[in-house]
N, C-alpha and C positions, 0 to 999 in steps of 0.2 A: 688287544690290552694299552692299547692308547689313553683308555683313561682311566688306567690304572694306579690306586693309591696304596703308599706304603701302608702293611699290614692287615691290607682289604682280604679277603677270602675270595680266594681266583678260582674258578669253577673247571672242574677237570677231570679226565677218566684214569688219570697215571695209579701205578700201585699206590704212589705215597696217600695220594686224595684216598683211595680204597681202603685203606690201613683203620682200624678202630680208634677213636681219642683217646682211650685209657693205651694202648700200645704207644701211639703219637709224644704222651706225655710220659709214659715211663722212659723211654727212649731221649727226649729231650731232659728229663733229670738225671737218668745215668751220662749223657754227654758232659753236662755241665759240671757233674763229680769228676769226670774223667780231664776234662782243663783244667779247674779248681789245682787237682791232685800234682798234675804233670809239670814239671818244668823242662822238661826234654825239647829243645828245638825241634828234632827228626817227627816226634809223635804228633806234637802241634799242626806241624806243616802238614801231616798224613790227616789228622780231621780237618781239616781249614778244606785239600783239595775232596774229601768224603764229602762235606757240606755243599760243594761246586758240583759235585757230581750228584746229589739229592736235587738239586735245585733245576738241574738239565733237564733229568729224569724227571721232574716233577712237572716240565714242560711252562716253568717259570721266569720270567724274563728276567735274565741276569746282568745284560746291562743295567737294567733300573736299577735294581738291587745294590748292585756296584756305584754306582751314580747316588744312591741315597745313602751310602756308607761315608762317600765322599764329603757329607753335609756332615758329619761327625767330627771330621777332620779336627778342627777346635780343641774337641774333648781328648781324641787321643794324644794329639800333642802336648798339651797340659799335663794328661797322664806322665807320659814318655819323661817332660824335664820334672815334674817333682819326683819320680822314681831316682833321676838321673842327680839330684842336686841333694834329694837326703838321704840315699844310700853310703855309708861310708865304705872307700874303696881307695883305690888306684887315683886319683887326679887326674886329669885331662884336663879339665879348663877351670880356672881359677878368678873367680868376681868377686871381688871387695875379699870377705871373710866365706865365703861359700864357696865350693868345689864341686866340679861334675865330676862324678867317677864312673870308671870304665864298669863297673860292676852295677853300677846304678842304671847305666845306656842299655846293659845287657835285660836288666829284671824289666825297664822299662819297654824296651822291645818285645820282651815274651807277654808284660800287659795288654799290650794292645793285639799283637796277636789271637791271647784269649777273649779282648774284647769283641772283635769282628769275627771270633766263630761261634760267640754266644750271639752275639747281632744275626749273625744267618738263621741261626739253629733256631732263633725264636720267628723269625723270619717266614721259616718252611713250616715251623705248626700254625703258625696266624695265620700262613696265606694258603693253605692246603687241609683246611678245618672251619667249619662252619660255625661261629659263635655258640648257637647252639648245642651243636656236639660237643663243642669244648668245654663248657660250661655244664654239660650233663657229664661228662668225664670227670671232672675235675668234683662233683658232687658226689660222684660214684665213690672216689677215694674218699672222700672226707664222711661216710654214712658213718662210720664209728664213733664220730666227735655226737654225733645225735642221740645216742644213748646216754651223754653227760649232759643235755636237753640245751643245747648250743643249735641255733638257728639256719644249719647250715643251708637250708632250701633258700634264705634268705641273702646271705654269703653268694651262694651260685648265681643268684638272680642279678646282683651287683657287680658280680664279674663279668655277665652276659653284657649285659649294657654296658659296660666298660669296651668291650672287648668289641661292641656294636660300633661306641664314637670313636674309638682309635684313629681310622682312616679320616674322619671328619676333625679332628684334631689337627693331625697332622696337612690337613691340607688348610684348614682356618691359619695354621702356624706360619703356611708358603702365605698365604693371602696377607696377614697383617707384615708380614717380611716384605714384600713385595711394595705395601702402601708405605711404610718405613723407610725405603731405601728411596722411593721416588719425595720423601720428605728429608732427604739429605742426612741419612744413618750410616755411618761408615763400617759395615760390618766387615769389612777384608783392611782394615786399619791395622797400621802395624804397631799402635798403640794400644796395649790393655786396656786399661778405661776407658777408651773409645768404644774398644769391643764388648766391653762388659755394659756401658750405660747402651749398649744400639741393640743388643739380647734382655736388655732389661725392657725395653718399648715393647719388645714381642711377646716375652710372658706375662708382663703382668694385665694387657689385653685380653692375652689368652685364656687366663686364669681368670679374670671375669667374668668372658662370657661361657668359659665353663661352667662356671657358678649358678648365674644366669638360665644355662641350661638344664641343669641340675633339676633349679627349682621347679621349673616351667613343666617338667617329664616328671617332679615329684608330684605337683598337682593336678597333673593330669590322670595319675595314675589313683592318684584318691575321688578323682571323680567320678573313676570307674571302679571305684569301689574292688579294688584291688587286693586281692588278699595273698599272699604267698603259701605255697604247699607244695612238699616232693609231687614230682611227676614222676610216680611208676611207668606212667605209657611210656617215657622215653627212658628211664632205665632198663628197661624190659627190650629197649628196641637194640640196646647195646650187645654186641657177638664178635666174638674174638672167630676169626678162621686161621688158614693153615698158613695162608705169609704173615696173622700176625705173631705167630709162633717164629719164624724163621726171624722177623723183624725183629723179635726180642733177641734170640739166639746169637743173631750179628752182631748188635750194637753190645751186649754183654759178654762175648767173646774178645771186642775191641776195646774196651774198657777194662776188664781183667788184664788183660794182655799191654794195657799202658803204665801197671803199677811196676812191673819186674823189665821190661824196654826203659823205664827212666830211671830205674837202680844201674840198671847193666850199661847206660849206656852215658853215664854222668864222663 
């Protein structure tokens, strides 16, 4: 796993890898719902431990995922500060005319925990499912929209290409960031404006490179006379097994249990 990229599919034969993509999409959707609905510390911490257990059982590199999570520490800190200063309640720190409140710190900490769980959940989905299977699973759920003459297959083609290039974008962002560091950019500066300018020097060239790559890909597809159409062969290859049913039942029980737990343990 030395050359592993964030969000890249990792080949494996674990139970999570073998699950039907539709099962994993449903489980992730249910996990997102349970995370957004619950504000109970114990339940969210249980979900966090569950995500860690799934990562370990999938034989993914937990150390790499935690290291990747550390890279979004600035975003998590900004989330905490916004909640702490914008939520009314008992003041614990006053700076000028604004106050950091106890209720804001609690709510901000809960939101950080939510973001970490969602981050882990999305990585599990992306790193245990091939882009082709993932786009096929999404196309299956969007099939009813085809009756409204919506180009579902075009949408899923865009998604599959996006999933394919996610690891490439992460790698390119790292390369640009290292290049900007060598030019003197201060990503760890205590001054917020300096940090914003440093990250802008990464986002702008990354956005430009993404548009250039998209244009090149579009020209390549046109030159090959590409026409998107539903792939029934891929759709028919999706088959749920007993382990899929067990996984759905397990996740459903956890999600349904989260609501009364959150109410009783307030």
